Backbone as XML, in Angstrom:
<?xml version="1.0"?>
<chain id="A" units="angstrom">
  <residue number="1" name="MET">
    <atom name="N" x="0.845" y="-1.079" z="-0.219"/>
    <atom name="CA" x="-0.047" y="-0.029" z="-0.293"/>
    <atom name="C" x="0.812" y="1.259" z="-0.008"/>
  </residue>
  <residue number="2" name="GLU">
    <atom name="N" x="0.314" y="2.597" z="-0.499"/>
    <atom name="CA" x="0.777" y="3.551" z="-0.487"/>
    <atom name="C" x="0.889" y="4.343" z="0.630"/>
  </residue>
  <residue number="3" name="VAL">
    <atom name="N" x="1.480" y="5.420" z="1.183"/>
    <atom name="CA" x="1.821" y="6.042" z="2.330"/>
    <atom name="C" x="2.308" y="7.840" z="1.578"/>
  </residue>
  <residue number="4" name="HIS">
    <atom name="N" x="0.888" y="8.788" z="1.842"/>
    <atom name="CA" x="1.565" y="9.537" z="0.919"/>
    <atom name="C" x="1.966" y="10.886" z="2.264"/>
  </residue>
  <residue number="5" name="PHE">
    <atom name="N" x="3.170" y="11.420" z="1.914"/>
    <atom name="CA" x="3.208" y="12.635" z="3.082"/>
    <atom name="C" x="3.368" y="13.907" z="2.347"/>
  </residue>
  <residue number="6" name="SER">
    <atom name="N" x="3.018" y="15.069" z="2.833"/>
    <atom name="CA" x="3.378" y="16.714" z="2.180"/>
    <atom name="C" x="3.259" y="17.226" z="3.405"/>
  </residue>
  <residue number="7" name="GLY">
    <atom name="N" x="3.290" y="18.723" z="2.804"/>
    <atom name="CA" x="3.410" y="20.041" z="3.831"/>
    <atom name="C" x="4.810" y="19.732" z="4.808"/>
  </residue>
  <residue number="8" name="LEU">
    <atom name="N" x="4.934" y="19.968" z="6.052"/>
    <atom name="CA" x="5.717" y="19.739" z="6.851"/>
    <atom name="C" x="6.184" y="18.196" z="7.128"/>
  </residue>
  <residue number="9" name="LEU">
    <atom name="N" x="6.035" y="17.430" z="6.777"/>
    <atom name="CA" x="5.956" y="16.018" z="7.347"/>
    <atom name="C" x="6.909" y="15.732" z="6.450"/>
  </residue>
  <residue number="10" name="LEU">
    <atom name="N" x="7.263" y="16.096" z="5.093"/>
    <atom name="CA" x="8.505" y="15.780" z="4.390"/>
    <atom name="C" x="9.541" y="16.255" z="4.650"/>
  </residue>
  <residue number="11" name="ARG">
    <atom name="N" x="9.929" y="17.047" z="6.077"/>
    <atom name="CA" x="11.021" y="17.125" z="6.404"/>
    <atom name="C" x="11.434" y="16.083" z="6.976"/>
  </residue>
  <residue number="12" name="PHE">
    <atom name="N" x="10.534" y="15.363" z="7.513"/>
    <atom name="CA" x="10.644" y="13.964" z="8.361"/>
    <atom name="C" x="10.949" y="12.843" z="7.954"/>
  </residue>
  <residue number="13" name="THR">
    <atom name="N" x="10.727" y="12.429" z="6.278"/>
    <atom name="CA" x="10.681" y="11.569" z="5.911"/>
    <atom name="C" x="11.956" y="11.695" z="4.783"/>
  </residue>
  <residue number="14" name="ASP">
    <atom name="N" x="12.959" y="12.617" z="5.193"/>
    <atom name="CA" x="13.373" y="12.965" z="4.469"/>
    <atom name="C" x="13.198" y="13.445" z="2.700"/>
  </residue>
  <residue number="15" name="TYR">
    <atom name="N" x="12.294" y="14.251" z="2.364"/>
    <atom name="CA" x="11.694" y="14.130" z="1.206"/>
    <atom name="C" x="11.113" y="12.956" z="0.452"/>
  </residue>
  <residue number="16" name="GLU">
    <atom name="N" x="11.247" y="11.998" z="1.068"/>
    <atom name="CA" x="9.970" y="10.961" z="-0.268"/>
    <atom name="C" x="8.494" y="11.467" z="-0.051"/>
  </residue>
  <residue number="17" name="ARG">
    <atom name="N" x="7.822" y="11.693" z="-0.917"/>
    <atom name="CA" x="6.248" y="12.091" z="-0.758"/>
    <atom name="C" x="6.164" y="10.852" z="-0.493"/>
  </residue>
  <residue number="18" name="THR">
    <atom name="N" x="6.088" y="9.961" z="-1.311"/>
    <atom name="CA" x="5.149" y="8.588" z="-1.542"/>
    <atom name="C" x="6.380" y="7.305" z="-0.867"/>
  </residue>
  <residue number="19" name="VAL">
    <atom name="N" x="5.501" y="6.278" z="-0.129"/>
    <atom name="CA" x="6.662" y="5.463" z="0.469"/>
    <atom name="C" x="5.613" y="3.987" z="0.502"/>
  </residue>
  <residue number="20" name="THR">
    <atom name="N" x="5.893" y="3.030" z="-0.134"/>
    <atom name="CA" x="5.321" y="1.985" z="0.012"/>
    <atom name="C" x="5.472" y="1.289" z="1.493"/>
  </residue>
  <residue number="21" name="VAL">
    <atom name="N" x="4.515" y="0.581" z="1.940"/>
    <atom name="CA" x="4.761" y="-0.413" z="2.882"/>
    <atom name="C" x="3.910" y="-1.703" z="3.069"/>
  </residue>
  <residue number="22" name="PRO">
    <atom name="N" x="4.124" y="-2.601" z="3.881"/>
    <atom name="CA" x="3.248" y="-3.453" z="3.523"/>
    <atom name="C" x="1.905" y="-3.173" z="4.225"/>
  </residue>
  <residue number="23" name="PRO">
    <atom name="N" x="0.733" y="-3.826" z="3.690"/>
    <atom name="CA" x="-0.781" y="-3.482" z="4.344"/>
    <atom name="C" x="-0.765" y="-4.267" z="5.535"/>
  </residue>
  <residue number="24" name="GLY">
    <atom name="N" x="-1.934" y="-3.719" z="6.519"/>
    <atom name="CA" x="-2.210" y="-4.280" z="7.747"/>
    <atom name="C" x="-3.112" y="-3.458" z="8.376"/>
  </residue>
  <residue number="25" name="THR">
    <atom name="N" x="-3.439" y="-3.394" z="9.804"/>
    <atom name="CA" x="-3.939" y="-2.338" z="10.501"/>
    <atom name="C" x="-3.452" y="-0.804" z="10.588"/>
  </residue>
  <residue number="26" name="VAL">
    <atom name="N" x="-3.859" y="-0.344" z="11.102"/>
    <atom name="CA" x="-3.562" y="0.921" z="10.908"/>
    <atom name="C" x="-2.521" y="0.970" z="11.723"/>
  </residue>
  <residue number="27" name="GLU">
    <atom name="N" x="-2.710" y="0.791" z="12.962"/>
    <atom name="CA" x="-1.553" y="0.818" z="14.090"/>
    <atom name="C" x="-0.209" y="-0.172" z="13.515"/>
  </residue>
  <residue number="28" name="GLU">
    <atom name="N" x="-0.366" y="-0.757" z="12.682"/>
    <atom name="CA" x="0.910" y="-1.978" z="12.061"/>
    <atom name="C" x="1.515" y="-1.213" z="11.232"/>
  </residue>
  <residue number="29" name="VAL">
    <atom name="N" x="0.960" y="-0.043" z="9.722"/>
    <atom name="CA" x="1.414" y="0.642" z="9.011"/>
    <atom name="C" x="1.714" y="2.080" z="10.018"/>
  </residue>
  <residue number="30" name="LEU">
    <atom name="N" x="1.488" y="2.214" z="10.792"/>
    <atom name="CA" x="2.102" y="3.587" z="11.616"/>
    <atom name="C" x="3.171" y="2.944" z="11.976"/>
  </residue>
  <residue number="31" name="GLU">
    <atom name="N" x="3.432" y="1.835" z="12.876"/>
    <atom name="CA" x="4.171" y="1.256" z="12.858"/>
    <atom name="C" x="5.663" y="0.961" z="12.410"/>
  </residue>
  <residue number="32" name="VAL">
    <atom name="N" x="5.365" y="0.766" z="11.301"/>
    <atom name="CA" x="6.329" y="0.377" z="9.976"/>
    <atom name="C" x="6.731" y="1.794" z="9.988"/>
  </residue>
  <residue number="33" name="LEU">
    <atom name="N" x="5.974" y="2.825" z="9.528"/>
    <atom name="CA" x="6.614" y="4.738" z="9.618"/>
    <atom name="C" x="7.867" y="4.720" z="10.579"/>
  </residue>
  <residue number="34" name="ARG">
    <atom name="N" x="6.964" y="4.354" z="11.401"/>
    <atom name="CA" x="7.640" y="4.749" z="12.954"/>
    <atom name="C" x="9.331" y="4.066" z="12.729"/>
  </residue>
  <residue number="35" name="LEU">
    <atom name="N" x="9.321" y="2.873" z="12.462"/>
    <atom name="CA" x="10.470" y="2.597" z="12.360"/>
    <atom name="C" x="11.540" y="3.082" z="11.344"/>
  </residue>
  <residue number="36" name="ARG">
    <atom name="N" x="11.022" y="3.251" z="9.693"/>
    <atom name="CA" x="11.392" y="3.482" z="8.876"/>
    <atom name="C" x="11.996" y="5.125" z="8.742"/>
  </residue>
  <residue number="37" name="PHE">
    <atom name="N" x="10.786" y="5.921" z="9.628"/>
    <atom name="CA" x="11.348" y="7.373" z="9.605"/>
    <atom name="C" x="10.910" y="7.725" z="11.242"/>
  </residue>
  <residue number="38" name="PRO">
    <atom name="N" x="12.486" y="7.101" z="11.763"/>
    <atom name="CA" x="12.392" y="7.777" z="13.371"/>
    <atom name="C" x="11.528" y="9.264" z="13.905"/>
  </residue>
  <residue number="39" name="GLN">
    <atom name="N" x="12.634" y="10.019" z="13.254"/>
    <atom name="CA" x="12.094" y="11.135" z="13.045"/>
    <atom name="C" x="10.640" y="11.973" z="12.993"/>
  </residue>
  <residue number="40" name="LEU">
    <atom name="N" x="10.065" y="10.936" z="12.257"/>
    <atom name="CA" x="8.492" y="11.208" z="12.825"/>
    <atom name="C" x="7.655" y="11.086" z="14.316"/>
  </residue>
  <residue number="41" name="GLU">
    <atom name="N" x="8.603" y="10.315" z="15.044"/>
    <atom name="CA" x="7.929" y="9.847" z="16.452"/>
    <atom name="C" x="7.582" y="11.115" z="16.787"/>
  </residue>
  <residue number="42" name="SER">
    <atom name="N" x="8.531" y="12.188" z="17.001"/>
    <atom name="CA" x="8.159" y="13.509" z="18.175"/>
    <atom name="C" x="6.688" y="14.465" z="17.391"/>
  </residue>
  <residue number="43" name="VAL">
    <atom name="N" x="6.620" y="14.407" z="15.852"/>
    <atom name="CA" x="6.111" y="15.040" z="14.959"/>
    <atom name="C" x="4.791" y="14.694" z="15.015"/>
  </residue>
  <residue number="44" name="LEU">
    <atom name="N" x="4.532" y="13.205" z="14.977"/>
    <atom name="CA" x="3.118" y="12.129" z="14.188"/>
    <atom name="C" x="2.651" y="11.628" z="15.990"/>
  </residue>
  <residue number="45" name="TRP">
    <atom name="N" x="3.674" y="11.167" z="16.787"/>
    <atom name="CA" x="2.742" y="10.456" z="18.195"/>
    <atom name="C" x="3.009" y="11.635" z="19.318"/>
  </residue>
  <residue number="46" name="ASP">
    <atom name="N" x="2.327" y="11.752" z="20.041"/>
    <atom name="CA" x="2.407" y="12.770" z="21.615"/>
    <atom name="C" x="3.118" y="11.485" z="22.401"/>
  </residue>
  <residue number="47" name="GLY">
    <atom name="N" x="3.070" y="11.877" z="23.805"/>
    <atom name="CA" x="3.598" y="11.511" z="25.003"/>
    <atom name="C" x="3.055" y="10.240" z="25.431"/>
  </residue>
  <residue number="48" name="HIS">
    <atom name="N" x="2.001" y="10.146" z="24.868"/>
    <atom name="CA" x="1.107" y="8.603" z="25.276"/>
    <atom name="C" x="1.039" y="7.461" z="24.332"/>
  </residue>
  <residue number="49" name="GLY">
    <atom name="N" x="1.613" y="8.065" z="22.682"/>
    <atom name="CA" x="1.639" y="6.864" z="21.621"/>
    <atom name="C" x="0.573" y="7.191" z="20.808"/>
  </residue>
  <residue number="50" name="GLU">
    <atom name="N" x="-0.330" y="8.031" z="21.203"/>
    <atom name="CA" x="-1.189" y="8.108" z="20.315"/>
    <atom name="C" x="-1.200" y="9.462" z="19.365"/>
  </residue>
  <residue number="51" name="LEU">
    <atom name="N" x="-1.609" y="9.291" z="18.246"/>
    <atom name="CA" x="-1.084" y="10.009" z="17.243"/>
    <atom name="C" x="-2.074" y="11.594" z="17.427"/>
  </residue>
  <residue number="52" name="ARG">
    <atom name="N" x="-0.886" y="12.511" z="17.029"/>
    <atom name="CA" x="-1.507" y="14.235" z="17.732"/>
    <atom name="C" x="-2.494" y="14.095" z="17.042"/>
  </residue>
  <residue number="53" name="ARG">
    <atom name="N" x="-3.585" y="14.675" z="17.235"/>
    <atom name="CA" x="-4.645" y="16.123" z="17.194"/>
    <atom name="C" x="-4.511" y="16.588" z="16.518"/>
  </residue>
  <residue number="54" name="VAL">
    <atom name="N" x="-3.277" y="17.235" z="15.823"/>
    <atom name="CA" x="-3.107" y="17.961" z="14.699"/>
    <atom name="C" x="-3.114" y="17.237" z="13.231"/>
  </residue>
  <residue number="55" name="HIS">
    <atom name="N" x="-2.866" y="15.944" z="13.402"/>
    <atom name="CA" x="-2.985" y="15.182" z="11.998"/>
    <atom name="C" x="-4.377" y="14.622" z="12.222"/>
  </residue>
  <residue number="56" name="ARG">
    <atom name="N" x="-4.954" y="14.160" z="11.048"/>
    <atom name="CA" x="-5.674" y="13.355" z="10.544"/>
    <atom name="C" x="-5.613" y="12.159" z="9.333"/>
  </residue>
  <residue number="57" name="LEU">
    <atom name="N" x="-5.689" y="11.346" z="9.618"/>
    <atom name="CA" x="-5.816" y="10.230" z="8.785"/>
    <atom name="C" x="-6.957" y="9.944" z="7.875"/>
  </residue>
  <residue number="58" name="VAL">
    <atom name="N" x="-6.847" y="10.077" z="6.440"/>
    <atom name="CA" x="-7.101" y="10.003" z="4.981"/>
    <atom name="C" x="-6.606" y="8.728" z="4.140"/>
  </residue>
  <residue number="59" name="VAL">
    <atom name="N" x="-7.843" y="8.336" z="4.011"/>
    <atom name="CA" x="-7.442" y="6.580" z="3.912"/>
    <atom name="C" x="-8.373" y="6.519" z="1.758"/>
  </residue>
  <residue number="60" name="ASN">
    <atom name="N" x="-8.070" y="7.098" z="1.148"/>
    <atom name="CA" x="-8.601" y="6.996" z="-0.041"/>
    <atom name="C" x="-9.725" y="7.929" z="-0.279"/>
  </residue>
  <residue number="61" name="GLY">
    <atom name="N" x="-8.944" y="9.549" z="0.031"/>
    <atom name="CA" x="-9.430" y="10.412" z="0.141"/>
    <atom name="C" x="-10.682" y="10.855" z="1.453"/>
  </residue>
  <residue number="62" name="GLU">
    <atom name="N" x="-10.702" y="9.860" z="1.839"/>
    <atom name="CA" x="-11.400" y="9.720" z="2.965"/>
    <atom name="C" x="-11.136" y="10.213" z="4.500"/>
  </residue>
  <residue number="63" name="VAL">
    <atom name="N" x="-11.346" y="11.588" z="5.189"/>
    <atom name="CA" x="-11.027" y="11.471" z="6.277"/>
    <atom name="C" x="-11.487" y="9.983" z="7.654"/>
  </residue>
  <residue number="64" name="VAL">
    <atom name="N" x="-10.629" y="8.891" z="7.911"/>
    <atom name="CA" x="-10.899" y="8.470" z="8.586"/>
    <atom name="C" x="-10.847" y="8.615" z="10.721"/>
  </residue>
  <residue number="65" name="PRO">
    <atom name="N" x="-11.404" y="8.634" z="11.339"/>
    <atom name="CA" x="-10.831" y="8.007" z="12.455"/>
    <atom name="C" x="-9.595" y="7.043" z="12.432"/>
  </residue>
  <residue number="66" name="PRO">
    <atom name="N" x="-8.953" y="7.703" z="13.896"/>
    <atom name="CA" x="-7.629" y="6.950" z="14.243"/>
    <atom name="C" x="-7.898" y="5.873" z="14.344"/>
  </residue>
  <residue number="67" name="ASP">
    <atom name="N" x="-8.299" y="4.527" z="14.224"/>
    <atom name="CA" x="-9.066" y="3.463" z="14.735"/>
    <atom name="C" x="-7.634" y="2.622" z="14.144"/>
  </residue>
  <residue number="68" name="PRO">
    <atom name="N" x="-7.221" y="2.141" z="15.731"/>
    <atom name="CA" x="-5.586" y="1.365" z="14.825"/>
    <atom name="C" x="-6.125" y="-0.308" z="14.429"/>
  </residue>
  <residue number="69" name="THR">
    <atom name="N" x="-7.314" y="-0.575" z="14.754"/>
    <atom name="CA" x="-7.952" y="-2.153" z="14.403"/>
    <atom name="C" x="-8.097" y="-1.642" z="13.076"/>
  </residue>
  <residue number="70" name="ARG">
    <atom name="N" x="-8.181" y="-0.821" z="12.681"/>
    <atom name="CA" x="-8.934" y="-0.670" z="10.833"/>
    <atom name="C" x="-7.760" y="-0.991" z="10.181"/>
  </residue>
  <residue number="71" name="VAL">
    <atom name="N" x="-8.347" y="-2.184" z="8.783"/>
    <atom name="CA" x="-7.477" y="-2.857" z="7.939"/>
    <atom name="C" x="-7.379" y="-2.359" z="6.532"/>
  </residue>
  <residue number="72" name="LEU">
    <atom name="N" x="-5.920" y="-2.285" z="6.148"/>
    <atom name="CA" x="-5.690" y="-1.439" z="5.387"/>
    <atom name="C" x="-5.426" y="-2.693" z="4.473"/>
  </residue>
  <residue number="73" name="SER">
    <atom name="N" x="-5.866" y="-2.221" z="2.853"/>
    <atom name="CA" x="-5.359" y="-3.038" z="1.984"/>
    <atom name="C" x="-4.122" y="-2.910" z="1.546"/>
  </residue>
  <residue number="74" name="GLY">
    <atom name="N" x="-4.002" y="-3.597" z="0.385"/>
    <atom name="CA" x="-2.549" y="-3.082" z="-0.118"/>
    <atom name="C" x="-2.716" y="-1.884" z="-1.561"/>
  </residue>
  <residue number="75" name="THR">
    <atom name="N" x="-4.324" y="-2.031" z="-1.675"/>
    <atom name="CA" x="-4.525" y="-0.895" z="-2.745"/>
    <atom name="C" x="-5.105" y="0.275" z="-2.278"/>
  </residue>
  <residue number="76" name="ASP">
    <atom name="N" x="-5.016" y="0.444" z="-1.070"/>
    <atom name="CA" x="-5.500" y="1.945" z="0.070"/>
    <atom name="C" x="-4.124" y="2.693" z="-0.552"/>
  </residue>
  <residue number="77" name="ARG">
    <atom name="N" x="-4.590" y="3.850" z="-0.164"/>
    <atom name="CA" x="-3.976" y="5.336" z="-0.218"/>
    <atom name="C" x="-4.265" y="5.970" z="1.558"/>
  </residue>
  <residue number="78" name="LEU">
    <atom name="N" x="-3.002" y="6.032" z="1.865"/>
    <atom name="CA" x="-3.074" y="6.516" z="3.414"/>
    <atom name="C" x="-2.587" y="7.866" z="3.401"/>
  </residue>
  <residue number="79" name="GLU">
    <atom name="N" x="-3.043" y="9.138" z="3.728"/>
    <atom name="CA" x="-2.232" y="10.208" z="3.807"/>
    <atom name="C" x="-2.472" y="10.891" z="4.922"/>
  </residue>
  <residue number="80" name="PHE">
    <atom name="N" x="-1.551" y="12.066" z="5.626"/>
    <atom name="CA" x="-2.079" y="12.802" z="6.767"/>
    <atom name="C" x="-2.370" y="13.912" z="6.372"/>
  </residue>
  <residue number="81" name="LEU">
    <atom name="N" x="-3.440" y="14.451" z="7.298"/>
    <atom name="CA" x="-3.736" y="15.902" z="6.838"/>
    <atom name="C" x="-3.392" y="16.367" z="8.185"/>
  </residue>
  <residue number="82" name="THR">
    <atom name="N" x="-2.669" y="17.689" z="8.155"/>
    <atom name="CA" x="-2.048" y="18.061" z="8.895"/>
    <atom name="C" x="-2.779" y="19.840" z="9.378"/>
  </residue>
  <residue number="83" name="ALA">
    <atom name="N" x="-3.420" y="20.066" z="10.799"/>
    <atom name="CA" x="-4.010" y="21.244" z="10.766"/>
    <atom name="C" x="-2.508" y="22.051" z="10.555"/>
  </residue>
  <residue number="84" name="VAL">
    <atom name="N" x="-2.498" y="23.505" z="9.958"/>
    <atom name="CA" x="-1.380" y="24.612" z="10.231"/>
    <atom name="C" x="-1.943" y="25.515" z="10.776"/>
  </residue>
  <residue number="85" name="ALA">
    <atom name="N" x="-1.870" y="25.955" z="12.100"/>
    <atom name="CA" x="-1.770" y="27.283" z="12.591"/>
    <atom name="C" x="-0.517" y="28.672" z="12.081"/>
  </residue>
  <residue number="86" name="GLY">
    <atom name="N" x="-1.166" y="29.450" z="12.145"/>
    <atom name="CA" x="0.415" y="30.997" z="12.418"/>
    <atom name="C" x="-0.544" y="31.885" z="12.095"/>
  </residue>
  <residue number="87" name="GLY">
    <atom name="N" x="0.108" y="32.803" z="12.262"/>
    <atom name="CA" x="-0.597" y="34.942" z="12.216"/>
    <atom name="C" x="0.906" y="35.035" z="11.710"/>
  </residue>
</chain>
């Protein structure tokens, strides 16, 4: 399956926009990303191991709850939608 990164997350993936990972549950896919890009740890996850609230998961173009048991297939596309604030 493909995982797509954009915006500020690209700095933490060595500017790789698309990576291929094995399909599995959301939890398994996120763990693969954590191992592949350790620098993402402090950006995506809070101190309790939960996905930070500023990030939303987008599966095949649809924003979905961060359900760790949701199964992602080999044809799914996962993206992160990150809230941007500033002034």
